[in-house]
Backbone as CSV, one residue per row, in Angstrom:
resi,resn,N_x,N_y,N_z,CA_x,CA_y,CA_z,C_x,C_y,C_z
1,MET,-25.042,4.991,-2.898,-24.282,4.862,-4.108,-22.735,5.000,-4.010
2,LEU,-21.907,4.085,-4.518,-20.529,4.116,-4.555,-19.974,4.566,-5.839
3,TYR,-19.253,5.533,-5.897,-18.747,6.236,-7.083,-17.184,5.908,-7.128
4,PHE,-16.753,5.457,-8.535,-15.275,5.315,-8.485,-14.832,6.630,-9.447
5,ILE,-14.078,7.203,-8.806,-13.549,8.512,-9.391,-12.383,8.167,-10.332
6,THR,-12.592,8.024,-11.629,-11.566,7.821,-12.565,-12.235,8.167,-14.057
7,GLY,-11.261,8.606,-14.934,-11.451,8.691,-16.266,-10.945,7.551,-16.986
8,ASN,-10.430,6.557,-16.425,-9.807,5.425,-17.144,-10.804,4.377,-17.264
9,LYS,-11.258,4.016,-18.559,-12.207,2.909,-18.827,-11.714,1.631,-18.515
10,ASN,-10.318,1.247,-18.587,-9.846,0.012,-18.261,-9.949,-0.292,-16.895
11,LYS,-9.576,0.729,-16.027,-9.602,0.582,-14.512,-11.028,0.313,-14.017
12,LEU,-12.018,1.196,-14.748,-13.417,1.059,-14.460,-13.977,-0.370,-14.706
13,ALA,-13.554,-0.805,-15.916,-14.029,-2.247,-16.151,-13.606,-3.311,-15.223
14,GLU,-12.254,-3.150,-14.820,-11.681,-4.060,-13.780,-12.373,-3.983,-12.481
15,VAL,-12.652,-2.669,-12.095,-13.400,-2.826,-10.804,-14.826,-3.092,-10.999
16,GLN,-15.558,-2.886,-12.039,-16.866,-3.195,-12.034,-17.065,-4.787,-12.189
17,ALA,-15.995,-5.406,-12.762,-16.109,-6.824,-12.764,-16.088,-7.587,-11.437
18,ILE,-15.860,-6.684,-10.407,-15.747,-7.239,-8.963,-16.840,-6.622,-8.224
19,LEU,-17.139,-5.251,-8.586,-18.262,-4.610,-7.792,-19.101,-4.017,-8.869
20,PRO,-19.992,-4.653,-9.342,-20.747,-4.353,-10.687,-21.751,-3.150,-10.451
21,ASP,-21.999,-2.770,-9.030,-22.918,-1.665,-8.928,-22.130,-0.197,-8.616
22,VAL,-20.818,-0.436,-8.851,-20.002,0.837,-8.609,-20.360,1.744,-9.928
23,GLU,-20.528,2.998,-9.722,-20.623,3.985,-10.953,-19.455,4.910,-11.071
24,GLN,-19.226,5.123,-12.360,-18.058,6.133,-12.634,-18.327,7.504,-12.454
25,LEU,-17.443,8.280,-11.781,-17.621,9.604,-11.591,-16.332,10.332,-12.151
26,ASP,-16.452,10.877,-13.389,-15.155,11.378,-13.996,-15.128,12.856,-13.570
27,LEU,-14.516,13.154,-12.433,-14.191,14.509,-11.935,-12.607,14.857,-12.162
28,ASP,-12.322,15.875,-12.721,-10.973,16.149,-12.849,-10.406,16.871,-11.387
29,LEU,-9.854,16.149,-10.729,-9.463,16.604,-9.424,-7.841,16.890,-9.348
30,PRO,-7.475,17.970,-8.656,-5.985,18.121,-8.531,-5.377,16.943,-7.772
31,GLU,-4.064,16.623,-8.287,-3.332,15.525,-7.564,-2.182,16.248,-6.814
32,ILE,-2.061,16.030,-5.516,-0.952,16.695,-4.901,0.159,15.661,-5.190
33,GLN,1.386,16.226,-5.192,2.648,15.465,-5.441,3.086,15.178,-3.989
34,GLU,3.264,13.897,-3.714,3.669,13.218,-2.527,4.170,11.970,-2.625
35,ILE,5.099,11.470,-1.944,5.654,10.215,-1.827,4.690,9.151,-1.249
36,ASP,3.862,9.721,-0.334,2.803,8.623,0.358,1.680,8.819,-0.351
37,ALA,1.254,7.437,-1.093,0.165,7.373,-1.887,-1.009,7.651,-1.092
38,LYS,-1.157,7.266,0.153,-2.358,7.449,0.995,-2.773,9.059,1.131
39,GLU,-1.681,9.803,1.224,-2.013,11.237,1.098,-2.419,11.754,-0.128
40,VAL,-1.991,11.228,-1.226,-2.639,11.677,-2.577,-4.130,11.215,-2.654
41,ILE,-4.362,10.019,-2.089,-5.834,9.525,-2.307,-6.805,10.257,-1.328
42,LYS,-6.287,10.526,-0.116,-6.908,11.315,0.955,-7.332,12.658,0.341
43,ALA,-6.347,13.394,-0.187,-6.631,14.677,-0.931,-7.711,14.652,-1.878
44,LYS,-7.565,13.734,-2.709,-8.592,13.572,-3.853,-9.925,13.120,-3.264
45,LEU,-10.066,12.303,-2.295,-11.337,12.011,-1.603,-11.990,13.285,-0.927
46,LEU,-11.221,14.035,-0.526,-11.834,15.036,0.433,-12.132,16.175,-0.676
47,GLU,-11.387,16.420,-1.758,-11.704,17.281,-2.898,-13.043,16.963,-3.573
48,ALA,-13.267,15.642,-3.742,-14.404,15.044,-4.425,-15.768,15.431,-3.683
49,GLN,-15.445,15.337,-2.292,-16.634,15.619,-1.433,-17.208,16.993,-1.430
50,LYS,-16.410,17.922,-2.051,-16.735,19.307,-2.191,-17.565,19.408,-3.406
51,HIS,-17.547,18.555,-4.318,-18.265,18.669,-5.546,-19.330,17.759,-5.868
52,HIS,-19.499,16.723,-5.116,-20.472,15.736,-5.237,-20.737,15.078,-3.792
53,SER,-22.043,14.523,-3.814,-22.373,13.793,-2.472,-22.389,12.233,-2.882
54,GLY,-22.124,11.505,-1.937,-22.150,9.945,-1.983,-20.866,9.396,-1.173
55,GLU,-20.819,8.247,-1.550,-19.531,7.284,-1.175,-18.625,7.202,-2.403
56,PHE,-17.332,7.471,-2.084,-16.340,7.479,-3.019,-15.175,6.424,-2.987
57,MET,-14.633,6.066,-4.129,-13.433,5.353,-3.993,-12.504,6.018,-5.092
58,VAL,-11.238,5.899,-4.826,-10.154,6.597,-5.639,-8.957,5.361,-5.396
59,GLU,-8.221,5.354,-6.489,-7.219,4.365,-6.400,-5.912,5.239,-7.002
60,ASP,-4.702,4.443,-6.273,-3.433,5.122,-6.733,-2.689,3.743,-7.122
61,THR,-2.280,3.566,-8.344,-1.374,2.474,-8.811,0.018,3.021,-8.974
62,SER,0.999,2.428,-8.130,2.261,2.867,-8.173,3.254,1.733,-8.527
63,LEU,4.443,2.269,-8.918,5.526,1.022,-9.257,6.749,1.506,-8.397
64,TYR,7.208,0.559,-7.619,8.307,0.955,-6.769,9.437,0.121,-7.160
65,PHE,10.579,0.813,-7.361,11.831,0.050,-7.793,12.659,0.015,-6.672
66,ASP,13.188,-1.283,-6.269,14.205,-1.512,-5.179,15.573,-0.606,-5.419
67,CYS,15.925,-0.631,-6.698,17.162,0.069,-6.864,17.064,1.632,-6.593
68,LEU,15.928,2.205,-6.511,15.645,3.663,-6.310,14.921,3.757,-4.959
69,HIS,15.060,2.819,-3.980,14.546,3.064,-2.619,13.144,3.304,-2.845
70,GLY,12.379,2.818,-3.653,10.962,2.964,-3.808,10.386,4.039,-4.715
71,LEU,11.221,4.860,-5.281,10.865,5.581,-6.468,10.699,4.687,-7.596
72,PRO,9.845,5.125,-8.363,8.995,6.328,-8.602,7.767,6.408,-7.624
73,GLY,7.277,5.068,-7.315,6.123,5.142,-6.408,4.921,5.863,-7.034
74,PRO,4.337,6.770,-6.246,3.154,7.483,-6.798,3.705,8.587,-7.873
75,LEU,4.827,8.882,-8.065,5.369,9.759,-9.160,5.358,9.029,-10.348
76,ILE,5.149,7.829,-10.446,5.256,7.078,-11.776,4.663,7.698,-12.979
77,LYS,3.538,8.453,-12.849,3.076,9.197,-13.862,4.115,10.288,-14.648
78,TRP,4.991,10.790,-13.737,5.833,11.836,-14.235,6.970,11.079,-14.756
79,PHE,7.365,10.042,-14.092,8.514,9.234,-14.797,8.088,8.756,-16.138
80,MET,6.886,8.315,-16.299,6.457,7.753,-17.655,6.386,8.987,-18.673
81,LYS,5.950,10.018,-18.243,5.952,11.336,-19.182,7.274,11.704,-19.590
82,THR,8.397,11.588,-18.608,9.719,12.219,-19.011,10.618,11.225,-19.622
83,ILE,10.745,9.924,-19.059,11.668,8.993,-19.533,11.013,7.722,-20.078
84,GLY,9.835,7.387,-19.834,9.110,6.240,-20.428,9.480,4.958,-19.940
85,ASN,9.033,3.989,-20.617,9.443,2.689,-20.297,10.680,2.308,-20.561
86,GLU,11.325,2.671,-21.493,12.614,2.505,-22.034,13.599,3.166,-20.971
87,GLY,13.238,4.335,-20.460,14.098,4.991,-19.527,14.046,4.261,-18.207
88,LEU,13.020,3.866,-17.767,12.715,3.229,-16.515,13.364,1.851,-16.482
89,PHE,13.365,1.058,-17.752,14.213,-0.147,-17.799,15.701,0.258,-17.731
90,GLU,16.099,1.263,-18.386,17.527,1.557,-18.284,17.924,1.872,-17.006
91,LEU,17.182,2.574,-16.208,17.625,2.817,-14.802,17.832,1.563,-14.017
92,ALA,16.906,0.572,-14.074,17.060,-0.571,-13.369,18.283,-1.374,-13.942
93,ASP,18.467,-1.229,-15.341,19.537,-2.038,-15.835,20.937,-1.536,-15.332
94,LYS,21.110,-0.248,-15.398,22.457,0.488,-15.071,22.644,0.152,-13.497
95,LEU,21.565,0.176,-12.774,21.808,0.130,-11.405,21.930,-1.499,-10.958
96,GLY,21.656,-2.232,-11.828,21.897,-3.713,-11.707,20.853,-4.333,-10.703
97,ASP,19.711,-3.797,-10.569,18.709,-4.347,-9.730,17.378,-4.179,-10.330
98,TYR,16.855,-5.282,-10.668,15.496,-5.365,-11.397,14.224,-5.560,-10.503
99,ARG,14.522,-5.781,-9.239,13.297,-6.098,-8.236,12.384,-4.790,-8.231
100,ALA,11.056,-5.123,-8.163,10.158,-4.003,-8.131,8.796,-4.649,-7.487
101,GLU,8.057,-3.588,-7.210,6.714,-3.922,-6.570,5.668,-2.976,-7.171
102,ALA,4.648,-3.703,-7.801,3.430,-2.932,-8.170,2.386,-2.878,-6.962
103,LYS,1.865,-1.647,-6.837,0.939,-1.545,-5.645,-0.176,-0.723,-6.086
104,THR,-1.265,-1.202,-5.765,-2.642,-0.446,-5.814,-3.281,-0.237,-4.388
105,ILE,-3.442,1.010,-4.171,-4.137,1.481,-2.904,-5.459,2.100,-3.121
106,ILE,-6.455,1.497,-2.665,-7.743,2.107,-2.880,-8.313,2.852,-1.579
107,GLY,-8.665,3.981,-1.883,-9.325,4.841,-0.723,-10.790,4.799,-0.909
108,TYR,-11.310,4.371,0.319,-12.868,4.548,0.180,-13.447,5.433,1.308
109,ALA,-14.169,6.392,0.695,-14.722,7.486,1.861,-16.166,7.336,1.980
110,LYS,-16.541,6.983,3.144,-17.996,6.983,3.569,-18.316,8.395,3.837
111,SER,-17.449,9.086,4.495,-17.600,10.574,4.817,-16.335,11.072,4.874
112,PRO,-16.255,12.512,5.144,-15.047,13.187,5.171,-14.097,12.820,6.520
113,THR,-14.871,12.203,7.508,-14.088,11.635,8.573,-14.001,10.114,8.507
114,GLU,-14.587,9.377,7.542,-14.493,7.975,7.587,-13.936,7.577,6.252
115,ILE,-12.618,7.310,6.301,-11.857,7.022,5.138,-11.046,5.691,5.420
116,TYR,-11.252,4.689,4.420,-10.315,3.356,4.711,-9.552,3.079,3.475
117,TYR,-8.467,2.349,3.715,-7.564,2.132,2.491,-7.407,0.504,2.484
118,PHE,-7.371,0.200,1.246,-7.265,-1.311,0.945,-6.004,-1.341,-0.031
119,GLU,-5.227,-2.327,0.173,-3.757,-2.328,-0.523,-3.637,-3.747,-1.351
120,GLY,-3.302,-3.747,-2.564,-2.883,-5.064,-3.325,-1.456,-4.877,-3.784
121,VAL,-0.745,-5.816,-3.529,0.813,-5.711,-3.858,1.142,-6.951,-4.554
122,LEU,1.969,-6.725,-5.720,2.627,-7.780,-6.462,4.108,-7.611,-6.502
123,LYS,4.814,-8.477,-5.968,6.391,-8.483,-6.235,6.392,-8.794,-7.713
124,GLY,7.583,-8.236,-8.228,8.061,-8.795,-9.636,9.402,-8.140,-9.953
125,LYS,9.638,-7.878,-11.201,10.749,-7.300,-11.677,10.531,-6.527,-13.043
126,ILE,11.449,-5.579,-13.244,11.459,-4.780,-14.255,12.218,-5.523,-15.372
127,ILE,11.562,-5.609,-16.582,12.217,-6.265,-17.749,12.192,-5.080,-19.006
128,ALA,13.008,-5.554,-19.995,13.070,-4.663,-21.145,11.634,-4.608,-21.779
129,PRO,11.257,-3.505,-22.226,9.912,-3.426,-22.800,9.424,-4.440,-23.735
130,SER,8.417,-5.100,-23.444,7.815,-6.316,-24.242,6.167,-6.107,-24.350
131,GLY,5.752,-6.057,-25.571,4.241,-6.237,-25.748,3.834,-4.765,-25.799
132,ALA,2.675,-4.690,-26.491,2.081,-3.300,-26.902,0.953,-3.251,-25.698
133,SER,0.890,-1.994,-25.296,0.120,-1.769,-24.096,-0.341,-0.209,-24.209
134,ASN,-1.613,0.064,-23.923,-2.153,1.257,-23.738,-2.305,1.532,-22.275
135,PHE,-1.627,0.602,-21.464,-1.705,0.814,-19.900,-0.383,1.008,-19.340
136,GLY,0.150,2.245,-19.523,1.386,2.672,-18.818,2.450,1.643,-18.862
137,TRP,2.855,1.218,-17.694,4.180,0.609,-17.683,3.953,-0.940,-17.686
138,ASP,2.862,-1.299,-18.204,2.534,-2.911,-18.433,3.721,-3.641,-19.096
139,PRO,4.377,-2.895,-20.095,5.309,-3.564,-21.033,6.757,-3.918,-20.202
140,ILE,6.986,-3.286,-18.936,8.192,-3.477,-18.316,7.981,-4.180,-17.063
141,PHE,6.829,-4.614,-16.540,6.509,-5.259,-15.291,6.348,-6.590,-15.457
142,GLN,7.018,-7.357,-14.956,6.662,-8.981,-14.946,6.525,-9.388,-13.518
143,ALA,5.449,-9.898,-13.232,5.016,-10.303,-11.904,5.839,-11.624,-11.524
144,ALA,6.064,-11.732,-10.215,6.746,-13.033,-9.948,6.003,-14.258,-10.127
145,GLY,6.678,-15.263,-10.576,6.001,-16.488,-10.933,5.529,-16.421,-12.526
146,TYR,5.722,-15.429,-13.153,5.255,-15.417,-14.587,6.450,-15.052,-15.426
147,ASP,6.469,-15.391,-16.772,7.518,-15.191,-17.605,7.295,-14.294,-18.577
148,GLN,6.070,-13.445,-18.538,5.707,-12.444,-19.529,5.418,-11.133,-18.722
149,SER,5.640,-9.870,-19.415,5.288,-8.690,-18.857,3.621,-8.630,-19.016
150,PHE,3.310,-7.692,-17.988,1.838,-7.560,-17.969,1.167,-7.413,-19.409
151,ALA,1.875,-6.432,-20.341,1.487,-6.198,-21.597,1.346,-7.505,-22.414
152,ASP,2.366,-8.303,-22.194,2.176,-9.696,-22.987,1.178,-10.643,-22.440
153,LEU,0.846,-10.520,-21.137,-0.159,-11.413,-20.652,-1.613,-11.066,-21.255
154,GLY,-1.761,-9.954,-21.627,-3.028,-9.338,-22.074,-4.030,-9.013,-21.002
155,GLN,-4.915,-8.107,-21.260,-5.800,-7.406,-20.295,-6.449,-8.498,-19.392
156,GLU,-7.077,-9.605,-19.966,-8.009,-10.370,-19.323,-6.928,-11.148,-18.210
157,GLU,-5.753,-11.727,-18.694,-5.105,-12.547,-17.747,-4.490,-11.753,-16.739
158,LYS,-3.996,-10.486,-17.113,-3.542,-9.602,-16.109,-4.458,-9.216,-15.126
159,ASN,-5.863,-8.984,-15.309,-6.721,-8.671,-14.530,-7.059,-9.707,-13.437
160,LYS,-6.742,-10.840,-13.768,-7.009,-11.994,-12.996,-6.062,-12.101,-11.691
161,ILE,-4.852,-11.549,-11.889,-3.750,-11.467,-11.026,-3.361,-10.231,-10.470
162,SER,-4.045,-9.173,-10.976,-3.398,-7.704,-10.684,-3.601,-7.320,-9.165
163,MET,-2.801,-6.382,-8.989,-2.726,-5.755,-7.630,-4.055,-4.900,-7.447
164,ARG,-4.551,-4.471,-8.505,-5.925,-3.745,-8.360,-6.997,-4.680,-7.885
165,ARG,-7.141,-5.824,-8.624,-7.879,-6.892,-8.182,-7.831,-7.271,-6.683
166,LEU,-6.557,-7.340,-6.183,-6.390,-7.756,-4.783,-6.801,-6.658,-3.882
167,ALA,-6.776,-5.403,-4.260,-7.220,-4.259,-3.491,-8.728,-4.216,-3.464
168,VAL,-9.331,-4.339,-4.843,-10.884,-4.260,-4.800,-11.347,-5.500,-4.113
169,ASN,-10.753,-6.758,-4.132,-11.456,-7.779,-3.453,-11.427,-7.478,-1.875
170,GLN,-10.466,-6.762,-1.471,-10.390,-6.336,0.076,-11.670,-5.365,0.346
171,LEU,-11.826,-4.430,-0.597,-12.940,-3.500,-0.542,-14.264,-4.254,-0.539
172,LYS,-14.427,-5.110,-1.284,-15.588,-5.866,-1.589,-15.903,-6.644,-0.151
173,GLU,-15.002,-7.170,0.297,-15.102,-7.823,1.632,-15.719,-6.837,2.801
174,PHE,-14.865,-5.741,2.672,-15.237,-4.716,3.693,-16.786,-4.199,3.563
175,LEU,-17.062,-4.083,2.272,-18.461,-3.571,2.114,-19.480,-4.518,2.419
176,GLU,-19.167,-5.933,2.229,-20.241,-6.984,2.519,-20.348,-7.153,4.067
177,LYS,-19.529,-6.675,4.937,-19.576,-6.876,6.320,-20.686,-5.933,6.911
């Protein structure tokens, strides 16, 4: 059985659209603070194995600003709590560089010694907040080739192109081999 460790129903729905047999496991795991998302994921996977048996997947979705040399990255949660979407846009605006990258890394643990990573990346830019969203920084991220924020695209359209979809597709290919 493959368990997706998340409390987020939107993330679960997006993953189950590609991997329907994945089951949710809502464990409250500590999250280490680290610039390297793979280290954050690995720590969560190893901790999960102390509480439950099975195969696990954990994901980290981060937003990397060129103007901040990759920050906030995996620390996006804390930037959102402190300065929010408006503050993030203002940072890019004041620094005059709107280029950004949205990245999802999925960690899959078959066992404590067998961990694999799958990465989905979307280039884009930071825009003034646009659209209502219950999904973090969607109002300020505009994927390259699109003229709307993730929030304006809506959940269904966003899920067709998202960095999470790219990473889950890689995991699916791996599991089918």
